[in-house]
BATI-512347 format. One record per residue (C-alpha): residue in three letters; y, x, z; residue number from 1. Coordinates in steps of 0.001 Angstrom, whole numbers. Example, Ala and Ser with C-alpha at 12.3 -4.5 7.8 and 13.67 -1.06 7.14 Angstrom:
! residues 2
type | yy | xx | zz | seq
ALA | -4500 | 12300 | 7800 | 1
SER | -1060 | 13670 | 7140 | 2
***
This chain:
! residues 539
type | yy | xx | zz | seq
UNK | 31261 | -30306 | -7186 | 1
UNK | 31497 | -26606 | -7968 | 2
UNK | 33355 | -24582 | -5368 | 3
UNK | 34955 | -21177 | -5901 | 4
UNK | 34137 | -19441 | -2618 | 5
UNK | 36745 | -16777 | -3365 | 6
UNK | 39544 | -19350 | -3197 | 7
UNK | 38088 | -22214 | -1144 | 8
UNK | 36455 | -21826 | 2258 | 9
UNK | 33521 | -23923 | 3426 | 10
UNK | 34465 | -25935 | 6506 | 11
UNK | 33358 | -24585 | 9873 | 12
UNK | 34170 | -27004 | 12679 | 13
UNK | 35508 | -25678 | 15989 | 14
UNK | 36306 | -27170 | 19366 | 15
UNK | 40081 | -27099 | 19866 | 16
UNK | 39826 | -28339 | 23437 | 17
UNK | 41484 | -31711 | 22733 | 18
UNK | 39444 | -34824 | 21861 | 19
UNK | 41923 | -36056 | 19221 | 20
UNK | 41565 | -32699 | 17499 | 21
UNK | 37841 | -32042 | 17895 | 22
UNK | 36834 | -35478 | 16566 | 23
UNK | 38915 | -35015 | 13430 | 24
UNK | 37196 | -32874 | 10728 | 25
UNK | 40518 | -32023 | 9066 | 26
UNK | 41801 | -30527 | 12341 | 27
UNK | 38603 | -28980 | 13694 | 28
UNK | 38181 | -27041 | 10418 | 29
UNK | 41505 | -25271 | 11030 | 30
UNK | 41817 | -21971 | 12959 | 31
UNK | 41784 | -22261 | 16741 | 32
UNK | 45090 | -22596 | 18564 | 33
UNK | 46755 | -19287 | 19504 | 34
UNK | 49208 | -18303 | 22182 | 35
UNK | 52589 | -16810 | 21278 | 36
UNK | 51594 | -13199 | 21884 | 37
UNK | 48511 | -13465 | 19652 | 38
UNK | 50564 | -15055 | 16875 | 39
UNK | 53133 | -12263 | 16900 | 40
UNK | 50476 | -9563 | 17045 | 41
UNK | 48638 | -10986 | 14037 | 42
UNK | 51863 | -11148 | 12005 | 43
UNK | 52788 | -7472 | 12294 | 44
UNK | 52469 | -5690 | 8952 | 45
UNK | 53446 | -2005 | 9128 | 46
UNK | 53895 | -218 | 5787 | 47
UNK | 51258 | 2334 | 4839 | 48
UNK | 52551 | 5714 | 5958 | 49
UNK | 50956 | 9178 | 5979 | 50
UNK | 52818 | 12237 | 7229 | 51
UNK | 51087 | 14292 | 4540 | 52
UNK | 53053 | 12352 | 1905 | 53
UNK | 56175 | 14230 | 3007 | 54
UNK | 54791 | 17245 | 1140 | 55
UNK | 54857 | 15351 | -2146 | 56
UNK | 57640 | 15810 | -4685 | 57
UNK | 60538 | 13390 | -4452 | 58
UNK | 59522 | 11536 | -7615 | 59
UNK | 56273 | 10578 | -5856 | 60
UNK | 57851 | 9752 | -2513 | 61
UNK | 60325 | 7406 | -4188 | 62
UNK | 57381 | 5172 | -5107 | 63
UNK | 56120 | 5215 | -1523 | 64
UNK | 59526 | 3868 | -433 | 65
UNK | 58708 | 596 | -2177 | 66
UNK | 56239 | -175 | 612 | 67
UNK | 59141 | -959 | 2910 | 68
UNK | 60429 | -3685 | 587 | 69
UNK | 57038 | -5297 | -18 | 70
UNK | 54714 | -4485 | 2895 | 71
UNK | 56920 | -4176 | 5963 | 72
UNK | 57081 | -7167 | 8322 | 73
UNK | 58133 | -7005 | 11958 | 74
UNK | 57992 | -10465 | 13591 | 75
UNK | 60561 | -11712 | 16066 | 76
UNK | 60035 | -14213 | 18865 | 77
UNK | 61611 | -16733 | 16508 | 78
UNK | 58624 | -16305 | 14156 | 79
UNK | 56241 | -17211 | 16955 | 80
UNK | 58226 | -20341 | 17805 | 81
UNK | 58197 | -21362 | 14145 | 82
UNK | 54410 | -20913 | 13977 | 83
UNK | 53999 | -23126 | 17041 | 84
UNK | 56118 | -25852 | 15437 | 85
UNK | 54076 | -25752 | 12230 | 86
UNK | 50865 | -25762 | 14257 | 87
UNK | 51886 | -28984 | 16013 | 88
UNK | 53269 | -30497 | 12803 | 89
UNK | 50089 | -29977 | 10752 | 90
UNK | 47638 | -31130 | 13414 | 91
UNK | 49650 | -34167 | 14506 | 92
UNK | 49999 | -35232 | 10879 | 93
UNK | 46230 | -35272 | 10506 | 94
UNK | 45697 | -37588 | 13501 | 95
UNK | 46745 | -40602 | 11437 | 96
UNK | 44527 | -39485 | 8522 | 97
UNK | 41229 | -38920 | 10292 | 98
UNK | 38380 | -39178 | 7748 | 99
UNK | 36025 | -40113 | 10594 | 100
UNK | 37927 | -43405 | 11022 | 101
UNK | 39058 | -46178 | 8715 | 102
UNK | 42598 | -44727 | 8629 | 103
UNK | 41814 | -42227 | 5881 | 104
UNK | 40319 | -44899 | 3592 | 105
UNK | 43310 | -47150 | 4234 | 106
UNK | 45646 | -44373 | 3127 | 107
UNK | 43621 | -43901 | -75 | 108
UNK | 43537 | -47648 | -789 | 109
UNK | 47265 | -47944 | -254 | 110
UNK | 47767 | -45013 | -2600 | 111
UNK | 45657 | -46697 | -5246 | 112
UNK | 47791 | -49846 | -5027 | 113
UNK | 50917 | -47765 | -5507 | 114
UNK | 49447 | -46084 | -8596 | 115
UNK | 48463 | -49398 | -10166 | 116
UNK | 51924 | -50842 | -9537 | 117
UNK | 53705 | -47517 | -10263 | 118
UNK | 55863 | -48051 | -7203 | 119
UNK | 55996 | -45591 | -4313 | 120
UNK | 57915 | -48164 | -2214 | 121
UNK | 55319 | -50901 | -2670 | 122
UNK | 54791 | -53040 | 425 | 123
UNK | 51164 | -52345 | 1229 | 124
UNK | 48667 | -54891 | 2483 | 125
UNK | 46808 | -52415 | 4730 | 126
UNK | 49121 | -51331 | 7519 | 127
UNK | 48297 | -47864 | 8874 | 128
UNK | 50142 | -45821 | 11477 | 129
UNK | 51714 | -42532 | 10374 | 130
UNK | 51768 | -39634 | 12829 | 131
UNK | 53650 | -37319 | 10478 | 132
UNK | 57005 | -35849 | 11449 | 133
UNK | 59067 | -33065 | 9956 | 134
UNK | 61852 | -30596 | 10514 | 135
UNK | 64251 | -28434 | 8559 | 136
UNK | 64924 | -24690 | 8552 | 137
UNK | 68493 | -23724 | 7718 | 138
UNK | 69764 | -20176 | 7344 | 139
UNK | 71626 | -17754 | 5117 | 140
UNK | 69739 | -16442 | 2132 | 141
UNK | 68398 | -12988 | 2895 | 142
UNK | 67842 | -13653 | 6607 | 143
UNK | 64087 | -13942 | 6106 | 144
UNK | 63456 | -17674 | 6552 | 145
UNK | 61330 | -18059 | 3409 | 146
UNK | 59227 | -15028 | 4293 | 147
UNK | 58889 | -16281 | 7867 | 148
UNK | 57551 | -19637 | 6684 | 149
UNK | 55161 | -17917 | 4274 | 150
UNK | 53798 | -15643 | 7021 | 151
UNK | 53169 | -18659 | 9273 | 152
UNK | 51460 | -20633 | 6520 | 153
UNK | 49237 | -17689 | 5622 | 154
UNK | 47549 | -17950 | 9034 | 155
UNK | 45810 | -21027 | 7616 | 156
UNK | 43223 | -21176 | 4813 | 157
UNK | 44582 | -22166 | 1411 | 158
UNK | 41799 | -24688 | 856 | 159
UNK | 38735 | -25932 | 2783 | 160
UNK | 35740 | -27759 | 1340 | 161
UNK | 34012 | -30400 | 3486 | 162
UNK | 30492 | -30832 | 2016 | 163
UNK | 29665 | -34032 | 3915 | 164
UNK | 32972 | -35649 | 2978 | 165
UNK | 33054 | -34243 | -561 | 166
UNK | 36736 | -33469 | 44 | 167
UNK | 38721 | -30317 | -658 | 168
UNK | 41370 | -30088 | 2054 | 169
UNK | 44660 | -28281 | 1391 | 170
UNK | 46173 | -27373 | 4793 | 171
UNK | 49552 | -26454 | 3284 | 172
UNK | 51413 | -26515 | 6 | 173
UNK | 54759 | -24861 | -663 | 174
UNK | 57070 | -25836 | -3526 | 175
UNK | 60482 | -24702 | -4657 | 176
UNK | 63057 | -27375 | -5350 | 177
UNK | 64193 | -27213 | -9000 | 178
UNK | 67716 | -25911 | -9477 | 179
UNK | 68744 | -28975 | -11450 | 180
UNK | 67648 | -31302 | -8646 | 181
UNK | 65242 | -33055 | -11014 | 182
UNK | 62714 | -35236 | -9239 | 183
UNK | 60490 | -35107 | -12302 | 184
UNK | 60438 | -31313 | -12283 | 185
UNK | 59625 | -31281 | -8564 | 186
UNK | 56636 | -33537 | -9220 | 187
UNK | 55556 | -31206 | -12030 | 188
UNK | 55763 | -28275 | -9611 | 189
UNK | 53565 | -30191 | -7177 | 190
UNK | 50815 | -30779 | -9754 | 191
UNK | 50976 | -27156 | -10902 | 192
UNK | 50670 | -25912 | -7325 | 193
UNK | 47639 | -28092 | -6592 | 194
UNK | 45941 | -27043 | -9852 | 195
UNK | 46555 | -23387 | -9079 | 196
UNK | 45185 | -23785 | -5560 | 197
UNK | 41898 | -25616 | -6249 | 198
UNK | 41362 | -25357 | -10018 | 199
UNK | 42015 | -29007 | -10927 | 200
UNK | 43703 | -30354 | -14071 | 201
UNK | 46123 | -32822 | -12536 | 202
UNK | 49114 | -31506 | -14472 | 203
UNK | 47465 | -32150 | -17838 | 204
UNK | 46278 | -35563 | -16645 | 205
UNK | 49493 | -36968 | -15218 | 206
UNK | 52403 | -34964 | -16645 | 207
UNK | 52664 | -36534 | -20064 | 208
UNK | 55627 | -37411 | -22254 | 209
UNK | 57654 | -40462 | -21274 | 210
UNK | 55784 | -40945 | -17992 | 211
UNK | 58031 | -42619 | -15427 | 212
UNK | 59185 | -40887 | -12265 | 213
UNK | 57797 | -43739 | -10137 | 214
UNK | 54378 | -43217 | -11679 | 215
UNK | 54502 | -39458 | -11038 | 216
UNK | 55518 | -39964 | -7424 | 217
UNK | 52735 | -42466 | -6809 | 218
UNK | 50157 | -40047 | -8243 | 219
UNK | 51627 | -37195 | -6211 | 220
UNK | 51356 | -39231 | -3016 | 221
UNK | 47759 | -40179 | -3743 | 222
UNK | 46743 | -36572 | -4417 | 223
UNK | 48441 | -35534 | -1172 | 224
UNK | 46104 | -37894 | 669 | 225
UNK | 43029 | -37294 | -1486 | 226
UNK | 43165 | -33565 | -690 | 227
UNK | 44446 | -34023 | 2862 | 228
UNK | 47545 | -31882 | 2438 | 229
UNK | 48538 | -30818 | 5943 | 230
UNK | 52188 | -30047 | 5299 | 231
UNK | 54426 | -29997 | 2254 | 232
UNK | 57103 | -27285 | 2408 | 233
UNK | 60078 | -27746 | 79 | 234
UNK | 62056 | -24506 | -253 | 235
UNK | 65593 | -24093 | -1662 | 236
UNK | 66396 | -27700 | -736 | 237
UNK | 70126 | -26988 | -1208 | 238
UNK | 69566 | -27285 | -4951 | 239
UNK | 69588 | -31048 | -4446 | 240
UNK | 73352 | -30824 | -4120 | 241
UNK | 73353 | -29931 | -7824 | 242
UNK | 71230 | -32918 | -8719 | 243
UNK | 71143 | -34824 | -11913 | 244
UNK | 72927 | -38132 | -11740 | 245
UNK | 71144 | -40363 | -9236 | 246
UNK | 68518 | -37745 | -8408 | 247
UNK | 69472 | -37100 | -4783 | 248
UNK | 69047 | -40635 | -3478 | 249
UNK | 65744 | -41109 | -5281 | 250
UNK | 64351 | -37854 | -3928 | 251
UNK | 65484 | -38544 | -368 | 252
UNK | 63852 | -41971 | -493 | 253
UNK | 60696 | -40313 | -1724 | 254
UNK | 60617 | -37779 | 1127 | 255
UNK | 61179 | -40497 | 3724 | 256
UNK | 58392 | -42572 | 2186 | 257
UNK | 56113 | -39542 | 2046 | 258
UNK | 56308 | -39043 | 5789 | 259
UNK | 56630 | -42666 | 6927 | 260
UNK | 54169 | -44519 | 4719 | 261
UNK | 51771 | -41846 | 3489 | 262
UNK | 51639 | -39610 | 6534 | 263
UNK | 52287 | -36163 | 5027 | 264
UNK | 54648 | -33967 | 7109 | 265
UNK | 57480 | -32367 | 5137 | 266
UNK | 59429 | -29216 | 6037 | 267
UNK | 62714 | -28525 | 4302 | 268
UNK | 63964 | -24955 | 3924 | 269
UNK | 67446 | -24188 | 2667 | 270
UNK | 70828 | -22556 | 3099 | 271
UNK | 73745 | -24052 | 5078 | 272
UNK | 74693 | -26038 | 1973 | 273
UNK | 71729 | -28313 | 2747 | 274
UNK | 73222 | -29494 | 6068 | 275
UNK | 75459 | -32026 | 4346 | 276
UNK | 72448 | -33366 | 2490 | 277
UNK | 70655 | -34290 | 5721 | 278
UNK | 73781 | -35605 | 7418 | 279
UNK | 74601 | -38123 | 4671 | 280
UNK | 71417 | -40148 | 5136 | 281
UNK | 70423 | -41397 | 8611 | 282
UNK | 66755 | -41891 | 7757 | 283
UNK | 66621 | -38412 | 6269 | 284
UNK | 68394 | -36849 | 9257 | 285
UNK | 66007 | -38568 | 11667 | 286
UNK | 62958 | -37509 | 9683 | 287
UNK | 64035 | -33863 | 9429 | 288
UNK | 64606 | -33571 | 13175 | 289
UNK | 61211 | -34841 | 14345 | 290
UNK | 60393 | -31449 | 15905 | 291
UNK | 63960 | -30219 | 16085 | 292
UNK | 65798 | -28283 | 13426 | 293
UNK | 65453 | -24509 | 13179 | 294
UNK | 68629 | -22519 | 12550 | 295
UNK | 67432 | -19215 | 11128 | 296
UNK | 70380 | -16991 | 11876 | 297
UNK | 70886 | -13286 | 11277 | 298
UNK | 69869 | -10898 | 14042 | 299
UNK | 72588 | -10457 | 16699 | 300
UNK | 73792 | -6980 | 17591 | 301
UNK | 71888 | -6626 | 20839 | 302
UNK | 68639 | -5118 | 22151 | 303
UNK | 66651 | -6970 | 19486 | 304
UNK | 68614 | -5192 | 16748 | 305
UNK | 68205 | -1820 | 18449 | 306
UNK | 64432 | -2331 | 18697 | 307
UNK | 64179 | -3307 | 15025 | 308
UNK | 66138 | -263 | 13829 | 309
UNK | 64117 | 2027 | 16121 | 310
UNK | 60898 | 622 | 14674 | 311
UNK | 61906 | 933 | 11018 | 312
UNK | 63398 | 4411 | 11571 | 313
UNK | 59853 | 5777 | 11959 | 314
UNK | 59138 | 5043 | 8301 | 315
UNK | 60969 | 7804 | 6480 | 316
UNK | 59684 | 9782 | 3539 | 317
UNK | 62390 | 12420 | 4058 | 318
UNK | 61325 | 15911 | 5068 | 319
UNK | 64035 | 16247 | 7696 | 320
UNK | 63964 | 13087 | 9784 | 321
UNK | 67045 | 13213 | 11969 | 322
UNK | 67451 | 11620 | 15359 | 323
UNK | 68459 | 7973 | 15461 | 324
UNK | 71898 | 7854 | 17061 | 325
UNK | 73769 | 4839 | 18342 | 326
UNK | 76383 | 5496 | 15653 | 327
UNK | 73767 | 5101 | 12912 | 328
UNK | 72398 | 1944 | 14565 | 329
UNK | 75899 | 444 | 14781 | 330
UNK | 76721 | 1473 | 11208 | 331
UNK | 73593 | -216 | 9869 | 332
UNK | 74551 | -3422 | 11661 | 333
UNK | 78144 | -3321 | 10458 | 334
UNK | 77056 | -2842 | 6850 | 335
UNK | 74188 | -5371 | 6908 | 336
UNK | 75644 | -7835 | 9443 | 337
UNK | 72145 | -8414 | 10790 | 338
UNK | 70766 | -9706 | 7458 | 339
UNK | 67258 | -8247 | 7330 | 340
UNK | 67016 | -8144 | 3547 | 341
UNK | 70172 | -6053 | 3309 | 342
UNK | 69094 | -3772 | 6150 | 343
UNK | 65791 | -2917 | 4462 | 344
UNK | 67303 | -2378 | 1025 | 345
UNK | 70160 | -273 | 2402 | 346
UNK | 67677 | 1828 | 4382 | 347
UNK | 65448 | 2365 | 1337 | 348
UNK | 68308 | 3174 | -1042 | 349
UNK | 69795 | 5622 | 1449 | 350
UNK | 66504 | 7550 | 1587 | 351
UNK | 66360 | 7536 | -2184 | 352
UNK | 69914 | 8928 | -2450 | 353
UNK | 69136 | 11629 | 151 | 354
UNK | 66100 | 12755 | -1882 | 355
UNK | 68084 | 12994 | -5111 | 356
UNK | 70862 | 14988 | -3488 | 357
UNK | 68350 | 17317 | -1861 | 358
UNK | 69715 | 16515 | 1606 | 359
UNK | 66409 | 15105 | 2924 | 360
UNK | 68138 | 13494 | 5917 | 361
UNK | 70135 | 10338 | 6652 | 362
UNK | 73720 | 10463 | 7854 | 363
UNK | 76364 | 7840 | 8573 | 364
UNK | 78452 | 9118 | 5658 | 365
UNK | 75596 | 8872 | 3190 | 366
UNK | 74619 | 5353 | 4328 | 367
UNK | 78202 | 4156 | 3935 | 368
UNK | 78468 | 5603 | 422 | 369
UNK | 75216 | 3942 | -642 | 370
UNK | 76592 | 655 | 659 | 371
UNK | 79803 | 1120 | -1325 | 372
UNK | 78010 | 2162 | -4517 | 373
UNK | 74911 | -31 | -4649 | 374
UNK | 75647 | -3202 | -2679 | 375
UNK | 78986 | -4176 | -4204 | 376
UNK | 77792 | -7694 | -5233 | 377
UNK | 77484 | -8736 | -1568 | 378
UNK | 80617 | -7092 | -150 | 379
UNK | 82671 | -10304 | -87 | 380
UNK | 79877 | -12213 | 1602 | 381
UNK | 79433 | -9568 | 4290 | 382
UNK | 83183 | -9352 | 4821 | 383
UNK | 83182 | -13082 | 5484 | 384
UNK | 80426 | -12622 | 8068 | 385
UNK | 82396 | -9819 | 9729 | 386
UNK | 85462 | -12044 | 9964 | 387
UNK | 83527 | -14747 | 11817 | 388
UNK | 85709 | -17325 | 10071 | 389
UNK | 83580 | -20445 | 9360 | 390
UNK | 85823 | -21425 | 6447 | 391
UNK | 85219 | -18063 | 4792 | 392
UNK | 81484 | -18014 | 5551 | 393
UNK | 80900 | -21482 | 4103 | 394
UNK | 82191 | -20227 | 748 | 395
UNK | 79117 | -18020 | 559 | 396
UNK | 76351 | -20448 | 1506 | 397
UNK | 73926 | -18568 | -726 | 398
UNK | 73693 | -14816 | -349 | 399
UNK | 72494 | -13497 | -3704 | 400
UNK | 71080 | -10020 | -3316 | 401
UNK | 71322 | -7610 | -6245 | 402
UNK | 68048 | -6355 | -7639 | 403
UNK | 68374 | -3075 | -5824 | 404
UNK | 64626 | -2447 | -5885 | 405
UNK | 65007 | -1605 | -9544 | 406
UNK | 67363 | 1209 | -8631 | 407
UNK | 64487 | 3015 | -6968 | 408
UNK | 62932 | 3583 | -10370 | 409
UNK | 66136 | 3651 | -12404 | 410
UNK | 66377 | 7430 | -12182 | 411
UNK | 63000 | 7869 | -13834 | 412
UNK | 63702 | 5262 | -16488 | 413
UNK | 67126 | 6591 | -17469 | 414
UNK | 66474 | 10315 | -17123 | 415
UNK | 67450 | 12126 | -20309 | 416
UNK | 65419 | 14989 | -21715 | 417
UNK | 67631 | 17076 | -23968 | 418
UNK | 66531 | 18859 | -27126 | 419
UNK | 67342 | 22517 | -27672 | 420
UNK | 70161 | 21550 | -30023 | 421
UNK | 71758 | 19336 | -27382 | 422
UNK | 71500 | 21982 | -24706 | 423
UNK | 73135 | 24551 | -26978 | 424
UNK | 76028 | 22182 | -27719 | 425
UNK | 76941 | 22050 | -24026 | 426
UNK | 77902 | 25321 | -22336 | 427
UNK | 75177 | 26480 | -19932 | 428
UNK | 75872 | 26087 | -16222 | 429
UNK | 75072 | 29331 | -14477 | 430
UNK | 76223 | 28386 | -10991 | 431
UNK | 73398 | 27224 | -8686 | 432
UNK | 75661 | 24720 | -6977 | 433
UNK | 76781 | 23195 | -10281 | 434
UNK | 73201 | 23044 | -11524 | 435
UNK | 72161 | 21158 | -8390 | 436
UNK | 75025 | 18692 | -8820 | 437
UNK | 74187 | 18328 | -12506 | 438
UNK | 70559 | 17468 | -11737 | 439
UNK | 71622 | 14846 | -9185 | 440
UNK | 74092 | 13329 | -11658 | 441
UNK | 71463 | 13026 | -14377 | 442
UNK | 69045 | 11349 | -11967 | 443
UNK | 71734 | 8820 | -11086 | 444
UNK | 72000 | 7909 | -14753 | 445
UNK | 75237 | 9812 | -15547 | 446
UNK | 74989 | 11361 | -18997 | 447
UNK | 75287 | 15144 | -19129 | 448
UNK | 78252 | 15155 | -21505 | 449
UNK | 80145 | 12887 | -19094 | 450
UNK | 79039 | 14660 | -15922 | 451
UNK | 80030 | 18202 | -16980 | 452
UNK | 83808 | 17596 | -17216 | 453
UNK | 83740 | 15428 | -14071 | 454
UNK | 82010 | 18156 | -12071 | 455
UNK | 84310 | 20832 | -13464 | 456
UNK | 87443 | 18831 | -12593 | 457
UNK | 86220 | 18026 | -9070 | 458
UNK | 85367 | 21652 | -8232 | 459
UNK | 88622 | 22962 | -9681 | 460
UNK | 90501 | 20557 | -7437 | 461
UNK | 88475 | 21504 | -4340 | 462
UNK | 85890 | 24334 | -4687 | 463
UNK | 84656 | 23696 | -1133 | 464
UNK | 83178 | 20272 | -1933 | 465
UNK | 79446 | 20067 | -1271 | 466
UNK | 76889 | 18464 | -3589 | 467
UNK | 77035 | 15018 | -2020 | 468
UNK | 80829 | 14870 | -2044 | 469
UNK | 81029 | 15768 | -5738 | 470
UNK | 78429 | 13152 | -6700 | 471
UNK | 80247 | 10506 | -4653 | 472
UNK | 83522 | 11341 | -6414 | 473
UNK | 81853 | 10905 | -9781 | 474
UNK | 80378 | 7542 | -8758 | 475
UNK | 83737 | 6305 | -7474 | 476
UNK | 85416 | 7310 | -10718 | 477
UNK | 82772 | 5592 | -12825 | 478
UNK | 82869 | 2393 | -10762 | 479
UNK | 86657 | 2226 | -10857 | 480
UNK | 86951 | 2802 | -14603 | 481
UNK | 87769 | -511 | -16323 | 482
UNK | 85453 | -1673 | -19038 | 483
UNK | 86739 | -1047 | -22553 | 484
UNK | 88336 | -4105 | -24146 | 485
UNK | 86104 | -6127 | -26358 | 486
UNK | 86734 | -5618 | -30027 | 487
UNK | 87106 | -8956 | -31695 | 488
UNK | 85318 | -9525 | -34937 | 489
UNK | 87772 | -9577 | -37806 | 490
UNK | 88688 | -13123 | -38699 | 491
UNK | 87400 | -14405 | -42007 | 492
UNK | 90491 | -16601 | -42389 | 493
UNK | 93085 | -15091 | -44773 | 494
UNK | 96596 | -14545 | -43486 | 495
UNK | 99292 | -17036 | -44506 | 496
UNK | 100941 | -14354 | -46589 | 497
UNK | 97775 | -14189 | -48744 | 498
UNK | 97454 | -17949 | -49368 | 499
UNK | 99026 | -17579 | -52824 | 500
UNK | 95941 | -15554 | -53843 | 501
UNK | 93477 | -18366 | -53079 | 502
UNK | 91943 | -20683 | -55760 | 503
UNK | 94337 | -23238 | -57233 | 504
UNK | 92374 | -26195 | -55819 | 505
UNK | 92663 | -24842 | -52276 | 506
UNK | 95238 | -26892 | -50311 | 507
UNK | 96492 | -23670 | -48702 | 508
UNK | 97343 | -22362 | -52199 | 509
UNK | 99101 | -25662 | -53023 | 510
UNK | 101082 | -25352 | -49775 | 511
UNK | 102162 | -21807 | -50677 | 512
UNK | 103438 | -23020 | -54078 | 513
UNK | 105405 | -26060 | -52817 | 514
UNK | 108845 | -24405 | -53240 | 515
UNK | 111577 | -26775 | -52003 | 516
UNK | 109291 | -29807 | -52134 | 517
UNK | 107804 | -31375 | -49032 | 518
UNK | 104130 | -30825 | -48372 | 519
UNK | 103519 | -34519 | -49102 | 520
UNK | 105211 | -34249 | -52502 | 521
UNK | 103321 | -31037 | -53328 | 522
UNK | 99942 | -32603 | -52459 | 523
UNK | 100806 | -35779 | -54410 | 524
UNK | 101778 | -33766 | -57504 | 525
UNK | 98503 | -31817 | -57299 | 526
UNK | 96555 | -35063 | -57050 | 527
UNK | 95206 | -34281 | -53594 | 528
UNK | 96531 | -37530 | -52123 | 529
UNK | 97014 | -40965 | -53619 | 530
UNK | 99934 | -43365 | -53308 | 531
UNK | 99475 | -46027 | -50649 | 532
UNK | 100473 | -48754 | -53129 | 533
UNK | 97636 | -47706 | -55422 | 534
UNK | 95133 | -47968 | -52586 | 535
UNK | 96355 | -51486 | -51694 | 536
UNK | 96095 | -52913 | -55238 | 537
UNK | 93603 | -55732 | -55503 | 538
UNK | 91664 | -55905 | -58728 | 539
***
């Protein structure tokens, strides 16, 4: 067996201090157990930051801002608790699948019987105890639950090769539930994930046309045991509520069987919409609460929020970093409602706006305007959170964030470089203030020929407006302007008044020439219809 050492580690067995762990190769090959403080310390990922970068031009610093959206990770105590749960879940699940005992072979033999009979619910002849349990993680989209799970899983190797056992162990595998709730597509995702992880060809082998779902599930279960998958994480589980006909019950039965009969722990991750899914099936509810459910809520407005904002405030690529006031901290919470994804994106976009306007500092006014301009798609959702009304909040079970990262580069992509002819067509702007506003407008994607009259009108109304105020007025005007009505394609059908110009065999022409006759008489005279008596004649 050829092993890619870049993707698959060679097993190194360690003493975990517990006999049931040390005597099990699948467990002793895992990292040693860590206390809560060590877990949190290892999870911290500060973004790369160098004070010397503040001397760079804004168009370079705007790229550095992206580090906050992709590199930054500040763990909470909740992350440490989640890691401890997964640690117990994975190791306890392996106890019933110890390759040093007969249990592992029994699991494989049972899996083989299921494949032969193409039945995941087959009553097996070799009874074997399952030590697998599971739990669910429920929280609003954008609160960081998926990233939290990923950070915890990444503390484990992706794959481990056991030379003496000739087994490639997969400590964890994470899948995303298909949006259509298709059990077949979920199985396909499983085979793809395993192939990507260890370089196998299971997808090409098993995912063929007209293969039954029962057959796919049996193969999936066998591979889960053959490669000693420690935990199977199913993300976006709420998509099951949009299942294909009959898909939900079949998939729930499969998950229950996976944990009960095969011994693979399963973790479900989803939005509040998934709660009803677990509550409707007792076996499912019991299986997903083996280690207690995790409600991944937004950060409350307390000392934890203040510490998070204080930590992230250090990472500014603005040349004039202002002091963090309690008003700014409270404003950020009010606008983000403790949703981490929104906080980070609002913080990044506010720095970007400050660079463009030449302000180089963050203010409450600027942050609020960025929220109004760039985060409009989530305003209703956040308003529901502010209200605290459960009936309103449940309407927005999924918080869909706009692709605001793209706005960081939008200025560069949409910037217009005018030819000499174009510049001569527009009167030159000799006022320094107007030129500054004009530059900011262009960088925000407002065409020069549109911006000039807007700037002129705003300054005539109030000459004391500063650069930021003028730009905000332009943005408000553009956002409030209704879209032009769609121009319908001209119909190819001729008007009734023109039917008399159509070919003589066209029934519309015949209708136009009927005079005082009925339409039936006109059609009969033209030979378009036949008399009923003629049709009933028997030869």
